[in-house]
C-alpha positions as a Markdown table, in Angstrom:
| # | Residue | x | y | z |
|---|---|---|---|---|
| 1 | Ala | 86.7 | 76.8 | 96.6 |
| 2 | Gly | 89.2 | 75.0 | 98.8 |
| 3 | Gly | 92.7 | 73.7 | 98.1 |
| 4 | Asp | 96.4 | 73.6 | 98.8 |
| 5 | Asn | 98.6 | 76.7 | 98.9 |
| 6 | Leu | 95.7 | 78.6 | 97.5 |
| 7 | Phe | 95.3 | 82.3 | 96.7 |
| 8 | Ile | 92.1 | 83.1 | 94.8 |
| 9 | Ser | 90.4 | 86.4 | 93.8 |
| 10 | Val | 86.9 | 86.6 | 92.4 |
| 11 | Ser | 86.8 | 89.5 | 90.0 |
| 12 | Asn | 83.3 | 89.2 | 88.5 |
| 13 | Met | 80.1 | 87.2 | 88.6 |
| 14 | Val | 77.3 | 87.5 | 86.0 |
| 15 | Met | 74.2 | 85.5 | 85.1 |
| 16 | Asn | 72.6 | 84.7 | 81.7 |
| 17 | Asn | 69.0 | 84.7 | 80.8 |
| 18 | Val | 68.3 | 81.3 | 82.3 |
| 19 | Asp | 70.2 | 82.2 | 85.6 |
| 20 | Asp | 73.3 | 80.2 | 84.9 |
| 21 | Ile | 76.1 | 81.7 | 86.9 |
| 22 | Tyr | 79.6 | 82.7 | 85.5 |
| 23 | Ile | 82.4 | 83.5 | 87.9 |
| 24 | Ser | 85.8 | 84.8 | 86.8 |
| 25 | Gly | 88.9 | 85.8 | 88.5 |
| 26 | Phe | 92.6 | 84.9 | 89.1 |
| 27 | Phe | 94.4 | 82.5 | 91.4 |
| 28 | Asn | 97.5 | 80.5 | 92.2 |
| 29 | Gly | 97.8 | 77.2 | 94.0 |
| 30 | Thr | 95.3 | 74.4 | 93.6 |
| 31 | Ala | 91.5 | 74.7 | 94.1 |
| 32 | Asp | 88.5 | 72.4 | 93.9 |
| 33 | Val | 85.8 | 74.4 | 92.2 |
| 34 | Asp | 83.1 | 71.7 | 92.3 |
| 35 | Pro | 80.8 | 72.2 | 95.3 |
| 36 | Ser | 79.5 | 68.6 | 94.9 |
| 37 | Pro | 81.3 | 65.5 | 96.2 |
| 38 | Ala | 83.0 | 65.3 | 92.8 |
| 39 | Ile | 86.4 | 67.0 | 92.4 |
| 40 | Gln | 87.3 | 69.5 | 89.7 |
| 41 | His | 90.7 | 71.1 | 90.2 |
| 42 | Ile | 92.1 | 74.2 | 88.7 |
| 43 | Val | 95.8 | 74.2 | 89.1 |
| 44 | Gly | 98.2 | 77.1 | 89.0 |
| 45 | Pro | 101.7 | 77.9 | 90.1 |
| 46 | Thr | 102.5 | 78.1 | 93.8 |
| 47 | Ser | 102.1 | 81.4 | 95.6 |
| 48 | Gly | 104.5 | 84.2 | 94.7 |
| 49 | Leu | 104.6 | 87.6 | 92.9 |
| 50 | Gly | 104.2 | 86.0 | 89.5 |
| 51 | Gly | 102.1 | 83.1 | 88.2 |
| 52 | Asn | 98.5 | 84.2 | 88.8 |
| 53 | Glu | 96.2 | 82.3 | 86.4 |
| 54 | Leu | 92.8 | 83.3 | 85.0 |
| 55 | Phe | 89.8 | 81.1 | 85.8 |
| 56 | Leu | 86.3 | 81.0 | 84.4 |
| 57 | Leu | 83.6 | 78.8 | 85.9 |
| 58 | Lys | 80.0 | 78.1 | 84.9 |
| 59 | Tyr | 77.3 | 76.8 | 87.3 |
| 60 | Thr | 73.6 | 76.2 | 87.0 |
| 61 | Lys | 71.3 | 78.3 | 89.1 |
| 62 | Ala | 71.2 | 75.4 | 91.6 |
| 63 | Gly | 75.0 | 75.6 | 92.0 |
| 64 | Asn | 76.0 | 72.6 | 89.9 |
| 65 | Leu | 79.3 | 73.0 | 88.1 |
| 66 | Gln | 78.9 | 72.8 | 84.3 |
| 67 | Trp | 82.5 | 73.5 | 83.2 |
| 68 | Ala | 85.7 | 75.1 | 84.3 |
| 69 | Arg | 88.4 | 76.8 | 82.2 |
| 70 | Gln | 91.7 | 78.3 | 83.2 |
| 71 | Ser | 94.8 | 79.9 | 81.6 |
| 72 | Glu | 98.3 | 78.7 | 81.4 |
| 73 | Val | 100.9 | 81.4 | 82.1 |
| 74 | Gly | 104.2 | 81.5 | 80.4 |
| 75 | Ser | 107.5 | 83.0 | 81.5 |
| 76 | Thr | 110.1 | 85.5 | 80.5 |
| 77 | Val | 113.8 | 85.4 | 81.2 |
| 78 | Phe | 114.7 | 88.7 | 82.9 |
| 79 | Ala | 118.1 | 89.4 | 84.4 |
| 80 | Gly | 119.1 | 85.8 | 83.9 |
| 81 | Glu | 116.1 | 84.5 | 85.9 |
| 82 | Glu | 112.8 | 82.9 | 84.7 |
| 83 | Gln | 109.9 | 85.2 | 85.7 |
| 84 | Lys | 106.3 | 83.8 | 85.6 |
| 85 | Ser | 103.7 | 85.8 | 83.8 |
| 86 | His | 100.5 | 86.7 | 85.7 |
| 87 | Val | 96.9 | 87.7 | 85.0 |
| 88 | Asn | 94.7 | 90.2 | 86.9 |
| 89 | His | 91.6 | 92.5 | 86.5 |
| 90 | Val | 89.5 | 89.7 | 85.0 |
| 91 | Gly | 86.0 | 90.7 | 83.8 |
| 92 | Val | 83.3 | 88.6 | 82.1 |
| 93 | Ala | 80.1 | 89.4 | 80.1 |
| 94 | Ile | 77.6 | 87.2 | 78.4 |
| 95 | Asp | 75.7 | 87.7 | 75.1 |
| 96 | Thr | 72.2 | 86.6 | 74.3 |
| 97 | Asn | 73.5 | 83.4 | 72.7 |
| 98 | Asn | 75.5 | 82.6 | 75.8 |
| 99 | Gly | 78.8 | 83.5 | 74.2 |
| 100 | Val | 81.2 | 84.4 | 76.9 |
| 101 | Tyr | 83.5 | 87.4 | 76.6 |
| 102 | Leu | 86.5 | 87.8 | 79.0 |
| 103 | Thr | 88.9 | 90.6 | 79.5 |
| 104 | Ala | 92.1 | 90.5 | 81.6 |
| 105 | Gly | 95.2 | 92.4 | 82.3 |
| 106 | Leu | 98.4 | 90.4 | 81.6 |
| 107 | Asn | 102.0 | 90.8 | 82.4 |
| 108 | Gly | 104.0 | 88.5 | 80.1 |
| 109 | Pro | 102.8 | 85.8 | 77.6 |
| 110 | Val | 99.7 | 83.7 | 78.5 |
| 111 | Asn | 97.8 | 80.8 | 77.0 |
| 112 | Phe | 94.1 | 81.6 | 77.6 |
| 113 | Asn | 92.9 | 78.0 | 77.3 |
| 114 | Lys | 94.9 | 75.3 | 79.1 |
| 115 | Leu | 93.1 | 72.6 | 77.1 |
| 116 | Leu | 95.0 | 73.9 | 74.0 |
| 117 | Pro | 98.7 | 73.8 | 73.5 |
| 118 | Tyr | 100.8 | 76.7 | 74.8 |
| 119 | Gly | 102.0 | 78.8 | 71.9 |
| 120 | Gly | 98.9 | 78.0 | 69.8 |
| 121 | Ala | 95.8 | 80.0 | 68.8 |
| 122 | Ala | 94.9 | 80.8 | 72.4 |
| 123 | Thr | 98.3 | 82.2 | 73.4 |
| 124 | Leu | 99.4 | 85.8 | 73.4 |
| 125 | Leu | 103.2 | 85.5 | 73.0 |
| 126 | Asp | 103.9 | 89.2 | 72.5 |
| 127 | Ala | 102.7 | 90.6 | 75.8 |
| 128 | Ala | 105.6 | 92.5 | 77.5 |
| 129 | Tyr | 106.8 | 91.5 | 80.9 |
| 130 | Tyr | 107.0 | 94.3 | 83.5 |
| 131 | Pro | 109.8 | 93.2 | 85.9 |
| 132 | Tyr | 109.0 | 92.4 | 89.5 |
| 133 | Ser | 105.6 | 94.1 | 89.4 |
| 134 | Ile | 101.9 | 93.2 | 89.7 |
| 135 | Glu | 101.2 | 95.8 | 86.9 |
| 136 | Ser | 99.7 | 94.5 | 83.7 |
| 137 | Pro | 101.0 | 96.2 | 80.6 |
| 138 | Ala | 98.7 | 94.5 | 78.2 |
| 139 | Thr | 94.9 | 93.8 | 78.0 |
| 140 | Ala | 93.5 | 90.6 | 76.6 |
| 141 | Leu | 90.0 | 90.3 | 75.0 |
| 142 | Ile | 88.8 | 86.7 | 74.8 |
| 143 | Lys | 85.8 | 84.8 | 73.6 |
| 144 | Tyr | 84.5 | 81.4 | 74.5 |
| 145 | Asn | 81.3 | 79.7 | 73.2 |
| 146 | Ala | 78.4 | 78.5 | 75.3 |
| 147 | Ser | 80.1 | 75.2 | 75.9 |
| 148 | Gly | 83.3 | 76.8 | 77.1 |
| 149 | Gly | 85.1 | 76.2 | 73.8 |
| 150 | Phe | 87.8 | 78.7 | 72.9 |
| 151 | Glu | 87.0 | 81.0 | 69.9 |
| 152 | Trp | 89.5 | 83.8 | 69.8 |
| 153 | Val | 91.8 | 86.2 | 71.7 |
| 154 | Lys | 93.0 | 89.7 | 71.0 |
| 155 | Gln | 95.7 | 91.8 | 72.6 |
| 156 | Ile | 95.4 | 95.5 | 73.3 |
| 157 | Gly | 98.6 | 97.4 | 74.2 |
| 158 | Gly | 101.4 | 96.1 | 76.2 |
| 159 | Phe | 103.7 | 95.1 | 73.3 |
| 160 | Asp | 106.3 | 96.9 | 75.4 |
| 161 | Thr | 106.4 | 98.1 | 79.0 |
| 162 | Ala | 106.1 | 101.8 | 78.1 |
| 163 | Asn | 102.8 | 101.7 | 76.1 |
| 164 | Arg | 100.3 | 100.1 | 78.5 |
| 165 | Ala | 96.6 | 99.2 | 78.5 |
| 166 | Gln | 95.5 | 98.3 | 82.0 |
| 167 | Ala | 92.6 | 97.6 | 84.4 |
| 168 | Pro | 90.0 | 96.6 | 81.7 |
| 169 | Ala | 86.2 | 96.3 | 82.1 |
| 170 | Ile | 83.8 | 94.7 | 79.7 |
| 171 | Ala | 80.1 | 94.8 | 78.7 |
| 172 | Val | 78.0 | 93.3 | 75.9 |
| 173 | Ser | 74.8 | 94.7 | 74.6 |
| 174 | Asp | 71.7 | 92.6 | 73.7 |
| 175 | Gly | 72.6 | 93.2 | 70.1 |
| 176 | Gly | 76.1 | 91.6 | 70.6 |
| 177 | Lys | 78.1 | 94.8 | 70.6 |
| 178 | Val | 81.2 | 94.3 | 72.8 |
| 179 | Tyr | 82.4 | 97.3 | 74.8 |
| 180 | Leu | 85.8 | 97.5 | 76.4 |
| 181 | Ser | 87.2 | 100.3 | 78.7 |
| 182 | Gly | 90.3 | 100.7 | 80.7 |
| 183 | Lys | 93.3 | 102.8 | 81.6 |
| 184 | Tyr | 96.1 | 103.6 | 79.2 |
| 185 | Asn | 99.5 | 105.2 | 79.4 |
| 186 | Asn | 101.5 | 106.7 | 76.5 |
| 187 | Thr | 100.3 | 105.3 | 73.1 |
| 188 | Ile | 98.2 | 102.2 | 72.5 |
| 189 | Asp | 96.5 | 100.9 | 69.4 |
| 190 | Leu | 92.9 | 99.9 | 70.2 |
| 191 | Asp | 92.5 | 98.1 | 66.9 |
| 192 | Pro | 93.8 | 94.5 | 67.2 |
| 193 | Gly | 93.4 | 93.9 | 63.4 |
| 194 | Val | 95.4 | 95.3 | 60.5 |
| 195 | Gly | 93.9 | 98.8 | 61.0 |
| 196 | Met | 95.1 | 101.4 | 63.5 |
| 197 | Asn | 93.3 | 103.5 | 66.1 |
| 198 | Asn | 95.7 | 105.0 | 68.5 |
| 199 | Val | 95.0 | 106.9 | 71.8 |
| 200 | Gly | 97.9 | 108.7 | 73.4 |
| 201 | Gly | 98.7 | 110.4 | 76.7 |
| 202 | Lys | 97.1 | 108.9 | 79.8 |
| 203 | Gly | 93.5 | 108.4 | 80.9 |
| 204 | Asn | 90.7 | 106.0 | 80.2 |
| 205 | Tyr | 89.5 | 104.7 | 76.8 |
| 206 | Ile | 86.3 | 103.2 | 75.6 |
| 207 | Ala | 86.1 | 101.0 | 72.5 |
| 208 | Gln | 83.5 | 98.9 | 70.7 |
| 209 | Tyr | 84.2 | 95.6 | 68.9 |
| 210 | Asn | 81.9 | 93.1 | 67.1 |
| 211 | Ser | 81.3 | 89.5 | 68.2 |
| 212 | Asn | 84.3 | 88.4 | 66.2 |
| 213 | Gly | 86.6 | 90.8 | 68.0 |
| 214 | Ala | 86.9 | 93.3 | 65.1 |
| 215 | Phe | 87.4 | 96.9 | 66.0 |
| 216 | Val | 84.4 | 99.3 | 65.4 |
| 217 | Trp | 85.3 | 102.6 | 67.1 |
| 218 | Ala | 87.1 | 104.1 | 70.1 |
| 219 | Gly | 87.4 | 107.3 | 72.1 |
| 220 | Lys | 89.0 | 108.7 | 75.2 |
| 221 | Ile | 87.2 | 109.3 | 78.5 |
| 222 | Ala | 88.8 | 110.7 | 81.7 |
| 223 | Asp | 91.5 | 112.3 | 79.5 |
| 224 | Gly | 94.0 | 114.7 | 81.2 |
| 225 | Ser | 97.6 | 115.5 | 80.5 |
| 226 | Asn | 98.3 | 116.4 | 84.1 |
| 227 | Ala | 96.0 | 113.8 | 85.7 |
| 228 | Ser | 95.5 | 110.1 | 86.0 |
| 229 | Ser | 92.5 | 107.8 | 86.2 |
| 230 | Leu | 91.3 | 104.3 | 86.9 |
| 231 | Asn | 88.3 | 102.6 | 85.4 |
| 232 | Phe | 86.1 | 100.4 | 87.6 |
| 233 | Asp | 83.1 | 99.2 | 85.6 |
| 234 | Leu | 81.1 | 99.4 | 82.3 |
| 235 | Val | 77.4 | 98.8 | 81.9 |
| 236 | Thr | 75.2 | 99.0 | 78.8 |
| 237 | Glu | 71.5 | 100.1 | 78.7 |
| 238 | Ala | 69.6 | 99.1 | 75.6 |
| 239 | Glu | 71.7 | 99.5 | 72.5 |
| 240 | Glu | 72.6 | 103.2 | 72.6 |
| 241 | Thr | 73.7 | 104.0 | 76.2 |
| 242 | Ile | 76.9 | 103.2 | 78.1 |
| 243 | Tyr | 77.7 | 103.9 | 81.7 |
| 244 | Thr | 81.2 | 103.8 | 83.1 |
| 245 | Asn | 82.7 | 104.8 | 86.4 |
| 246 | Gly | 86.0 | 105.0 | 88.2 |
| 247 | Leu | 88.5 | 107.3 | 90.0 |
| 248 | Trp | 90.5 | 110.2 | 88.8 |
| 249 | Trp | 93.3 | 112.3 | 90.3 |
| 250 | Gly | 94.2 | 115.8 | 89.1 |
| 251 | Ala | 93.0 | 119.3 | 88.9 |
| 252 | Ser | 90.7 | 118.7 | 85.9 |
| 253 | Met | 89.7 | 116.0 | 83.5 |
| 254 | Asp | 87.8 | 115.8 | 80.1 |
| 255 | Phe | 85.1 | 113.1 | 80.0 |
| 256 | Asp | 83.9 | 113.6 | 76.4 |
| 257 | Pro | 85.2 | 111.0 | 74.0 |
| 258 | Ser | 84.3 | 113.0 | 71.0 |
| 259 | Ala | 86.1 | 116.1 | 69.5 |
| 260 | Gly | 84.2 | 118.2 | 72.1 |
| 261 | Ser | 84.9 | 118.5 | 75.8 |
| 262 | Phe | 83.2 | 118.0 | 79.1 |
| 263 | Met | 85.6 | 119.2 | 81.8 |
| 264 | Leu | 85.2 | 118.4 | 85.5 |
| 265 | Thr | 87.3 | 120.2 | 88.1 |
| 266 | Ser | 88.4 | 118.6 | 91.3 |
| 267 | Val | 86.7 | 119.9 | 94.5 |
| 268 | Asn | 89.0 | 118.0 | 96.9 |
| 269 | Ser | 92.2 | 119.3 | 98.3 |
| 270 | Asp | 94.1 | 116.1 | 97.4 |
| 271 | Asn | 92.6 | 116.1 | 93.8 |
| 272 | Ser | 91.1 | 112.6 | 94.3 |
| 273 | Asn | 87.7 | 112.1 | 92.8 |
| 274 | Val | 85.1 | 109.5 | 91.8 |
| 275 | Tyr | 83.3 | 109.8 | 88.5 |
| 276 | Ile | 80.3 | 108.2 | 86.7 |
| 277 | Ser | 79.6 | 108.9 | 83.0 |
| 278 | Lys | 76.7 | 108.2 | 80.7 |
| 279 | Leu | 77.5 | 108.1 | 77.0 |
| 280 | Lys | 75.1 | 108.0 | 74.1 |
| 281 | Ile | 76.7 | 105.9 | 71.4 |
| 282 | Ala | 75.3 | 108.1 | 68.5 |
| 283 | Glu | 77.3 | 111.0 | 70.0 |
| 284 | Val | 80.7 | 109.3 | 70.1 |
| 285 | Asp | 83.1 | 110.7 | 67.5 |
| 286 | Thr | 85.0 | 107.8 | 66.0 |
| 287 | Thr | 87.4 | 110.0 | 64.1 |
| 288 | Ser | 88.8 | 111.9 | 67.1 |
| 289 | Ser | 91.7 | 109.6 | 67.9 |
| 290 | Pro | 95.1 | 111.1 | 67.1 |
| 291 | Thr | 95.9 | 108.5 | 64.5 |
| 292 | Ala | 93.4 | 106.3 | 62.7 |
| 293 | Leu | 93.1 | 104.0 | 59.7 |
| 294 | Gln | 89.3 | 104.2 | 59.4 |
| 295 | Asn | 89.8 | 106.1 | 56.1 |
| 296 | Asn | 92.6 | 103.9 | 54.8 |
| 297 | Lys | 91.2 | 102.7 | 51.5 |
| 298 | Leu | 93.8 | 100.0 | 51.0 |
| 299 | Asp | 94.3 | 101.1 | 47.4 |
| 300 | Ile | 97.0 | 98.5 | 47.0 |
| 301 | Ser | 95.9 | 94.9 | 47.8 |
| 302 | Ala | 98.7 | 93.2 | 49.7 |
| 303 | Lys | 99.5 | 90.3 | 52.1 |
| 304 | Ile | 102.3 | 90.8 | 54.6 |
| 305 | Phe | 103.4 | 87.8 | 56.6 |
| 306 | Pro | 104.2 | 86.6 | 59.1 |
| 307 | Asn | 102.7 | 89.2 | 61.3 |
| 308 | Pro | 104.0 | 89.5 | 64.1 |
| 309 | Ile | 107.5 | 89.0 | 62.6 |
| 310 | Ala | 110.7 | 87.9 | 64.1 |
| 311 | Gly | 112.9 | 89.5 | 61.4 |
| 312 | Ile | 112.0 | 88.5 | 57.9 |
| 313 | Leu | 108.9 | 89.9 | 56.3 |
| 314 | Asn | 107.2 | 88.7 | 53.1 |
| 315 | Leu | 105.2 | 91.1 | 51.0 |
| 316 | Glu | 102.8 | 89.7 | 48.3 |
| 317 | Leu | 100.9 | 92.3 | 46.1 |
| 318 | Gly | 97.6 | 91.6 | 44.3 |
| 319 | Ser | 99.0 | 93.3 | 41.2 |
| 320 | Ala | 102.5 | 94.4 | 40.1 |
| 321 | Ile | 103.9 | 97.8 | 40.9 |
| 322 | Ala | 106.6 | 99.8 | 39.1 |
| 323 | Asn | 109.1 | 102.0 | 40.9 |
| 324 | Gly | 107.1 | 101.7 | 44.2 |
| 325 | Ser | 108.3 | 102.1 | 47.8 |
| 326 | Val | 107.6 | 100.9 | 51.3 |
| 327 | Ile | 108.1 | 103.0 | 54.4 |
| 328 | Ile | 107.9 | 101.9 | 58.0 |
| 329 | Tyr | 106.9 | 104.4 | 60.8 |
| 330 | Asn | 106.9 | 104.0 | 64.6 |
| 331 | Thr | 103.9 | 104.9 | 66.7 |
| 332 | Ser | 105.3 | 108.5 | 67.1 |
| 333 | Gly | 105.1 | 108.9 | 63.3 |
| 334 | Gln | 108.9 | 108.8 | 62.8 |
| 335 | Lys | 110.2 | 107.0 | 59.7 |
| 336 | Val | 112.5 | 104.2 | 60.8 |
| 337 | Trp | 113.0 | 102.1 | 57.6 |
| 338 | Ser | 112.3 | 102.4 | 53.9 |
| 339 | Lys | 112.9 | 100.7 | 50.6 |
| 340 | Asp | 112.6 | 102.4 | 47.2 |
| 341 | Arg | 112.5 | 101.4 | 43.5 |
| 342 | Leu | 110.4 | 98.3 | 44.0 |
| 343 | Ser | 108.9 | 96.6 | 40.9 |
| 344 | Gly | 107.0 | 93.3 | 40.8 |
| 345 | Thr | 104.6 | 91.5 | 43.1 |
| 346 | Asn | 106.7 | 89.6 | 45.6 |
| 347 | Phe | 109.3 | 91.0 | 48.0 |
| 348 | Ile | 111.3 | 89.8 | 51.0 |
| 349 | Phe | 112.6 | 92.3 | 53.6 |
| 350 | Asp | 115.0 | 91.8 | 56.4 |
| 351 | Leu | 113.7 | 93.9 | 59.4 |
| 352 | Asn | 116.0 | 92.6 | 62.1 |
| 353 | Val | 117.1 | 96.2 | 62.6 |
| 354 | Leu | 113.8 | 97.1 | 64.1 |
| 355 | Ser | 113.3 | 96.9 | 67.9 |
| 356 | Ala | 110.3 | 95.0 | 69.3 |
| 357 | Gly | 107.1 | 97.0 | 69.1 |
| 358 | Ile | 104.2 | 98.2 | 66.8 |
| 359 | Tyr | 104.9 | 99.9 | 63.4 |
| 360 | Tyr | 103.0 | 101.1 | 60.5 |
| 361 | Phe | 103.9 | 99.8 | 57.0 |
| 362 | Asp | 103.1 | 102.1 | 54.1 |
| 363 | Ile | 103.1 | 100.7 | 50.5 |
| 364 | Ile | 103.2 | 103.5 | 47.9 |
| 365 | Ala | 103.0 | 103.2 | 44.1 |
| 366 | Ala | 102.1 | 105.9 | 41.6 |
| 367 | Asp | 99.2 | 107.8 | 43.3 |
| 368 | Lys | 98.1 | 104.8 | 45.4 |
| 369 | Lys | 98.9 | 104.1 | 49.0 |
| 370 | Ser | 97.9 | 101.5 | 51.7 |
| 371 | Thr | 98.9 | 101.3 | 55.3 |
| 372 | Tyr | 99.1 | 98.1 | 57.5 |
| 373 | Lys | 99.9 | 97.6 | 61.1 |
| 374 | Leu | 103.1 | 95.5 | 61.7 |
| 375 | Ile | 104.2 | 94.0 | 65.0 |
| 376 | Lys | 107.9 | 93.2 | 65.6 |
| 377 | Met | 108.7 | 90.6 | 68.2 |
| 378 | Gln | 111.8 | 90.5 | 70.3 |
């Protein structure tokens, strides 16, 4: 690719079963990505600390461009100045139906399909901006169809700058199981739906999603309270085996995502190490995360909207309650808001007192209880 004021980084290249070629990465400036005499530009902001855009290109095995897609970064006002969002750590994987799955680190809000309006279905507006940094507090999981049409996008972590999900890698099995791994700091919820599956501390995680982006299970790998790690790659073998590799720094690290442990001890004086792990899916303990909603029976049918919220929350129940209550907890399990003596089916709550972030919304009536994940915007 050539162009004006161009910076371009190819992060990943994969092929499908008919040898079509998919290339992903990030860039700024202007690039012509069609090797033929025809011109197909991808256009991003001019060079600078912020403003890197994602790109996804599909070519035939003969090198003919089939389609090109790119993101549209947003901006955040910080210290009175507009700061461009940016994208990095872009990975791509293809399923047997030529569905295209992307993952990327993002710093600030991003629209992952420039063909669609900014702020619409392809935009993650709640990704936190980490000032003056190339760090990516949030991870995006995106799917396109075989023609390059946008299908969905999910956000993992990064709703604030403290709880970060970074440096993601992705793989898809022949059966359509989507695996995501990456680095985390503090507490992140690996379930982008209404459920909750938190990992806390610091290390690397591994998670499985279905072809619609719904959460299946998650676990920690390279977990150590006095160590840090960075994930490089993720590969599947058949349907039951996952390989992952990366770096870790520290005296020791636990590489077993289940309730058990598999400790490695550093043999280097500077405590820097390379690892590769092989996981059998049947052995992964999906209940070992510190907090999870897999067993949440949703005894009380409810609809909470909008979610994310700016301040006002609507609660609609499937059936009336008498003398019920709602309690909101932060990700540390501390109660931050509650309302008692609720009777009826429809309620409106003013939650402007809450800071931006992730919360858990309990509905309690008689001996029944349901918990939902709630996201509060700035």
